[in-house]
C-alpha positions as CSV (number, residue, x, y, z in Angstrom):
1,M,0.0,0.0,0.0
2,E,1.6,3.2,-1.1
3,L,0.1,5.8,1.3
4,E,0.9,8.9,-0.8
5,K,-1.0,7.4,-3.9
6,L,-3.9,6.6,-1.7
7,K,-3.9,10.1,-0.2
8,Q,-3.9,11.6,-3.7
9,R,-6.9,9.4,-4.7
10,I,-8.8,10.7,-1.7
11,L,-7.9,14.3,-2.5
12,T,-8.7,14.1,-6.2
13,G,-11.2,11.3,-6.6
14,T,-14.9,11.3,-7.0
15,P,-16.9,10.7,-3.7
16,F,-17.2,7.1,-4.7
17,E,-13.5,6.7,-5.3
18,Q,-12.7,8.5,-2.0
19,M,-14.9,6.0,-0.1
20,E,-13.3,3.1,-1.9
21,V,-9.9,4.2,-0.7
22,V,-11.1,5.0,2.8
23,D,-12.7,1.5,2.9
24,E,-9.4,0.0,1.8
25,L,-7.5,1.9,4.5
26,V,-10.1,0.9,7.1
27,E,-9.5,-2.8,6.2
28,T,-5.8,-2.4,6.9
29,N,-6.5,-0.8,10.3
30,T,-3.0,0.5,10.6
31,K,-1.6,3.5,12.4
32,D,-0.7,5.0,9.0
33,A,-4.3,4.9,8.0
34,V,-5.4,6.6,11.1
35,E,-2.7,9.3,10.8
36,L,-3.8,9.9,7.2
37,F,-7.4,10.3,8.2
38,I,-6.4,12.7,10.9
39,E,-4.2,14.7,8.5
40,L,-7.0,14.9,6.0
41,L,-9.5,16.3,8.5
42,E,-7.7,19.6,7.8
43,S,-8.7,19.5,4.1
44,T,-10.7,22.5,2.8
45,D,-12.9,20.1,0.8
46,P,-15.9,18.9,2.9
47,R,-16.1,15.7,0.8
48,V,-12.6,14.8,1.7
49,R,-13.3,15.5,5.4
50,N,-16.5,13.5,5.3
51,S,-14.9,10.5,3.7
52,V,-12.1,10.4,6.3
53,A,-14.5,11.0,9.1
54,L,-16.4,7.9,8.0
55,G,-13.1,6.0,8.2
56,I,-12.6,7.4,11.7
57,Y,-16.1,6.3,12.6
58,E,-15.2,2.7,11.5
59,L,-11.8,2.5,13.2
60,K,-12.7,4.4,16.4
61,P,-9.2,5.7,17.1
62,Q,-9.2,7.8,20.3
63,T,-6.3,9.8,18.9
64,A,-8.7,11.4,16.5
65,L,-10.8,13.1,19.3
66,E,-8.9,16.4,19.5
67,P,-8.4,16.7,15.7
68,L,-12.1,16.0,15.1
69,L,-13.1,18.7,17.6
70,T,-10.7,21.1,16.0
71,A,-12.2,20.4,12.6
72,I,-15.8,20.6,13.9
73,F,-15.2,24.0,15.4
74,K,-13.4,25.6,12.5
75,P,-15.7,28.5,11.3
76,E,-15.3,27.5,7.7
77,N,-16.7,24.0,8.5
78,H,-19.7,25.3,10.4
79,N,-22.3,24.2,7.9
80,Y,-20.4,21.1,6.8
81,N,-19.5,19.2,10.0
82,G,-22.4,16.8,10.6
83,T,-20.4,13.8,9.4
84,L,-17.5,14.9,11.7
85,V,-19.8,14.9,14.7
86,F,-21.2,11.6,13.6
87,A,-17.6,10.2,13.8
88,L,-17.2,11.7,17.2
89,E,-20.1,9.4,18.4
90,Q,-17.7,6.5,18.2
91,L,-15.0,8.1,20.5
92,D,-14.9,8.5,24.2
93,C,-16.0,12.0,25.0
94,T,-16.0,11.5,28.8
95,H,-14.1,14.8,29.4
96,K,-15.7,16.8,26.6
97,L,-19.2,17.6,27.9
98,K,-18.9,21.3,27.3
99,D,-17.7,20.8,23.7
100,V,-20.6,18.4,23.0
101,F,-23.0,21.0,24.3
102,K,-21.3,23.7,22.1
103,I,-22.1,21.4,19.1
104,L,-25.7,21.0,20.3
105,F,-26.1,24.7,20.8
106,Y,-24.4,26.3,17.9
107,E,-23.9,23.8,15.0
108,S,-26.1,22.6,12.2
109,Y,-29.1,20.3,12.7
110,E,-27.2,17.2,11.5
111,A,-24.4,17.9,14.0
112,K,-27.0,18.5,16.8
113,I,-28.5,15.1,16.2
114,S,-25.1,13.4,16.7
115,A,-24.3,15.6,19.7
116,Y,-27.6,14.6,21.3
117,A,-26.8,10.9,20.7
118,I,-23.4,11.4,22.4
119,L,-25.1,13.1,25.4
120,D,-27.7,10.4,25.6
121,K,-25.3,7.4,25.3
122,Q,-22.0,8.3,26.9
123,T,-21.1,8.9,30.5
124,F,-19.3,12.1,31.4
125,E,-17.0,13.5,34.0
126,F,-17.5,17.2,34.7
127,T,-17.1,19.9,37.3
128,R,-19.6,22.3,38.7
129,T,-17.8,25.1,36.8
130,E,-18.3,23.3,33.5
131,L,-22.0,22.9,34.3
132,L,-22.3,26.6,35.2
133,E,-20.6,27.4,31.8
134,I,-23.1,25.2,30.0
135,Q,-25.9,26.9,31.9
136,A,-24.6,30.3,30.9
137,M,-24.4,29.2,27.2
138,W,-28.0,28.0,27.5
139,N,-29.2,31.3,29.1
140,D,-27.4,33.1,26.3
141,L,-29.3,31.0,23.7
142,L,-32.6,31.7,25.4
143,A,-31.8,35.5,25.2
144,Y,-30.4,35.3,21.6
145,P,-32.0,32.3,19.9
146,E,-30.6,33.4,16.5
147,K,-27.2,32.0,17.6
148,C,-28.7,28.5,17.5
149,P,-29.5,27.2,14.0
150,G,-33.0,25.8,13.9
151,F,-33.8,26.9,17.5
152,S,-37.3,28.0,16.5
153,S,-38.0,24.5,15.3
154,G,-39.9,22.6,18.0
155,D,-37.9,19.4,17.9
156,T,-34.5,21.3,18.0
157,R,-35.5,23.3,21.0
158,E,-37.0,20.3,22.7
159,M,-33.9,18.2,22.1
160,I,-31.7,20.9,23.6
161,E,-34.0,21.5,26.6
162,V,-34.0,17.8,27.4
163,S,-30.2,17.6,27.3
164,V,-29.8,20.8,29.4
165,E,-32.3,19.7,32.0
166,G,-30.7,16.3,32.2
167,F,-27.4,17.7,33.2
168,M,-28.4,20.8,35.2
169,G,-29.9,18.6,37.9
170,Y,-26.3,17.8,38.9
171,L,-25.9,21.5,39.9
172,N,-28.0,20.7,43.0
173,D,-25.8,17.8,43.8
174,K,-23.1,18.6,46.4
175,N,-20.8,16.1,44.7
176,T,-20.8,17.5,41.2
177,D,-17.0,17.3,40.8
178,G,-17.2,13.7,39.7
179,N,-19.1,11.5,37.4
180,G,-22.4,12.1,35.6
181,S,-24.3,10.6,32.8
C-alpha cells in the first residue's frame, strides 16, 4: 500500500473513489491509515473531510478526538460538520461535555443530532464550573435564539432542553465534581 498514492486518490477522486480508498484503508486498520485520516481532517474540501470522518467512525481511534473537535469548530466547517460529529459518536467524550454542548447549541441540525446521541449514550466526568458554563451558554441562547441554528423548530429546542435539564440537575448535587451521565 503506497500511502501517498492513496492520499492523492482521496484528495482528487470522486466521492465514490474516495470512499473506496477509505474502505481499503479501514480494512488495513493501521496506524498510518489513522494518521492519514487525521491529517485529511484539515482539508478544505468537505467531501474529503466527510470521507475520512467515516473512516474514523469505523476505526474508532481515540487519537482522533482532538483533531475531530478542531475540525468541527473551524468556522469554515460550520455548515459542513455533521459527518465529523457523527464520527465523534464512536469516540470516548468523557471529558468533553462542554464541547458536546457547544455542538448541540451552535452547530447545524445534523451535527446537533449526533451531539444529542453522544449526550444520551455516553457517561461524562465534569465539574460544577463546567455545568455553570453550559448553563450560561443555555441562558445566552434563550436570550439570543438566532445564535442557534434551527432553535425556533420545536424538535430542535425540545432536544436541547431535554439535554440541558438532564445535566443541570447535577448543579443541585453537592458532589458534582465527579461522574455524571
